C-alpha positions in Angstrom: -25.2 -14.9 11.2 -21.7 -14.7 10.0 -20.5 -11.5 8.3 -21.2 -11.3 4.8 -19.4 -9.3 2.1 -21.9 -7.0 0.6 -20.0 -4.4 -1.5 -16.5 -4.4 -3.1 -15.1 -1.1 -4.8 -11.7 -1.1 -6.6 -10.1 1.6 -8.0 -6.8 1.9 -10.0 -5.8 -1.7 -8.9 -3.3 -3.4 -11.4 -5.7 -3.3 -14.6 -9.0 -2.5 -13.2 -9.5 1.4 -13.4 -12.9 1.4 -11.5 -15.1 -1.4 -10.5 -18.2 -1.5 -7.9 -19.9 -4.9 -7.1 -22.8 -5.0 -5.0 -23.3 -8.8 -3.6 -26.5 -10.4 -3.1 -27.3 -13.2 -0.5 -26.5 -16.6 -1.4 -23.9 -18.7 -3.0 -21.4 -16.6 -5.4 -19.0 -18.0 -7.9 -16.5 -15.8 -10.0 -15.7 -17.4 -13.3 -13.8 -16.4 -16.5 -11.0 -17.4 -18.8 -7.3 -16.6 -18.1 -6.8 -12.7 -17.5 -10.3 -11.8 -17.1 -9.5 -10.3 -13.6 -10.4 -12.9 -11.3 -7.3 -13.0 -9.3 -7.5 -9.0 -9.1 -10.5 -9.4 -7.1 -8.8 -11.9 -4.7 -5.9 -9.6 -4.8 -8.2 -6.8 -3.6 -9.4 -8.8 -0.6 -6.0 -9.8 0.3 -5.0 -6.0 0.5 -8.0 -5.4 2.8 -6.9 -8.4 5.0 -3.6 -6.7 5.8 -1.3 -8.0 3.2 1.6 -6.0 2.4 1.6 -4.1 -0.7 3.8 -1.6 -2.9 3.3 1.0 -5.6 3.8 -1.5 -8.3 0.1 -2.8 -7.8 -1.2 1.0 -8.7 -2.6 1.0 -12.5 -0.3 2.4 -15.0 -0.9 6.1 -15.0 -2.6 6.6 -11.9 -1.5 8.1 -8.7 -3.5 6.4 -6.1 -5.2 2.9 -5.9 -8.1 2.5 -3.5 -9.9 -0.8 -2.4 -13.1 -0.7 0.0 -15.4 -3.5 1.2 -18.3 -3.2 3.4 -19.4 -6.2 5.5 -23.0 -6.7 7.1 -24.8 -8.7 9.4 -25.2 -8.8 13.4 -22.2 -11.0 14.0 -20.2 -8.2 13.3 -20.7 -6.9 16.9 -18.3 -9.5 18.2 -15.6 -7.6 16.8 -16.5 -4.4 18.9 -14.0 -5.0 21.8 -11.2 -5.0 19.0 -12.5 -1.8 17.5 -12.7 -0.2 20.8 -9.2 -1.2 21.9 -7.8 0.1 18.7 -9.7 3.6 19.4 -12.4 2.8 16.7 -16.1 3.5 17.2 -17.9 0.1 17.6 -20.1 -1.2 14.6 -23.8 -2.1 14.7 -24.6 -3.9 11.4 -22.1 -2.6 8.9 -18.1 -2.6 8.9 -16.2 -0.7 6.2 -12.5 -1.6 5.6 -10.7 0.6 3.1 -6.9 0.8 2.0 -5.2 3.4 -0.1 -1.8 3.0 -2.0 0.0 5.9 -3.2 2.3 6.3 -6.2 4.7 8.0 -3.4 4.9 4.8 -1.5 2.4 6.2 1.2 -0.3 3.3 2.6 -3.3 4.4 4.5 -5.7 2.0 6.0 -9.3 3.0 7.6 -11.9 0.8 9.6 -15.4 2.9 9.5 -13.4 5.9 8.4 -11.0 6.1 11.3 -7.4 5.6 10.2 -5.7 2.8 11.8 -2.7 0.4 11.5 -2.1 -2.4 9.2 -1.9 -4.9 12.2 -5.5 -3.9 13.1 -6.6 -4.4 9.8 -5.2 -7.7 9.6 -6.5 -8.9 12.9 -10.0 -7.6 11.8 -9.5 -9.6 8.3 -8.6 -12.8 10.1 -12.0 -12.7 11.6 -13.9 -11.8 8.4 -12.7 -13.8 5.5 -10.9 -17.0 5.2 -9.1 -17.6 2.0 -8.0 -21.2 0.8 -5.9 -21.9 -1.9 -2.5 -23.8 -2.9 -0.5 -20.7 -1.8 -3.1 -18.8 0.4 -3.4 -18.3 3.9 -5.5 -21.0 5.8 -6.6 -20.1 9.0 -6.3 -23.9 10.8 -2.5 -23.2 10.5 -2.6 -20.1 12.5 -1.8 -20.4 16.0 -4.3 -17.7 16.9 -7.2 -19.5 15.2 -6.1 -22.8 17.1 -6.3 -21.2 20.4 -9.5 -19.4 19.3 -11.0 -22.9 18.4 -9.8 -24.3 21.8 -11.2 -21.6 23.9 -14.7 -22.0 21.9 -14.7 -25.8 22.6 -13.9 -25.1 26.3 -16.3 -22.5 26.2 -14.1 -20.2 28.1 -14.8 -17.0 26.3 -15.9 -15.5 29.5 -12.6 -16.1 31.2 -10.7 -15.1 28.0 -12.3 -11.8 28.2 -11.5 -11.3 31.9 -8.0 -12.3 30.9 -7.8 -9.7 28.3 -9.3 -7.1 30.5 -6.5 -7.7 33.5 -3.8 -7.9 30.7 -4.7 -4.4 29.1 -4.6 -2.8 32.6 -1.3 -4.4 33.5 0.1 -3.1 30.2 -1.3 0.3 31.3 0.4 0.1 34.9 3.7 -1.4 33.5 3.8 1.8 30.8 3.0 4.1 33.6 5.6 3.0 35.7 8.2 3.1 33.0 7.7 6.3 31.4 7.0 7.8 35.0 10.6 6.7 36.7 12.7 6.8 33.3 14.7 10.1 32.8 13.7 11.9 29.3 16.4 11.5 26.8 17.4 15.1 26.8 18.2 14.9 30.6 20.1 11.8 30.1 22.3 13.9 27.4 22.8 16.7 29.5 23.7 15.0 32.7 26.5 12.8 31.4 28.7 15.7 30.3 28.2 17.5 33.7 29.4 14.4 35.5 32.4 14.2 33.3 33.5 17.8 34.0 33.1 17.4 37.8 35.2 14.3 37.7 37.9 16.1 35.5 37.9 19.0 37.9 38.2 16.9 41.1 41.1 15.0 39.3 42.8 18.1 38.6 42.2 20.0 42.1 45.3 20.9 44.1 44.1 18.5 46.9 44.0 15.7 44.6 47.2 16.3 43.1 49.0 16.7 46.7 47.6 13.3 48.0 
């Protein structure tokens, strides 16, 4: 069964001071007149999907905005390779995403309590939620989604995982070669003046001047 959003917490986002919404099974519709806060709920989800944000979203008078969501179901285990690659513990039945915005401009994001990057949050969000609207992200337009659908249609998941494994090994090897052979920045800075001094002393030596 696909992952299901079971809990959404919002604190100090736009006009919302504090909201905790536990969602039951089945179809859910959110209705209300203009200004009721429907867009704030969508905005909270977009933050958890890795959308860029700034401190203007923080509720007036507050210093910190927090958005948190819990996704459940066994299908989440397909995300474990991404989690492990990002240095995050794999999940069983629950995946917790959290993002905080500070009035000082500091943004932080967490997956299952572990700090992570915005890119990791966005990649996970693309697998969890699909937003459709006149100006929202549509996954069918994403090259990554198109490749995923093509691989799924070709039943190439095993070959894809094998490719990812070898690609990670290649990246590790290249990084080892690069950082193992390149001089540290401090060494490059000190060696250049030394060579210049040697060159000047050789040019000004009596043997060089007399030919």
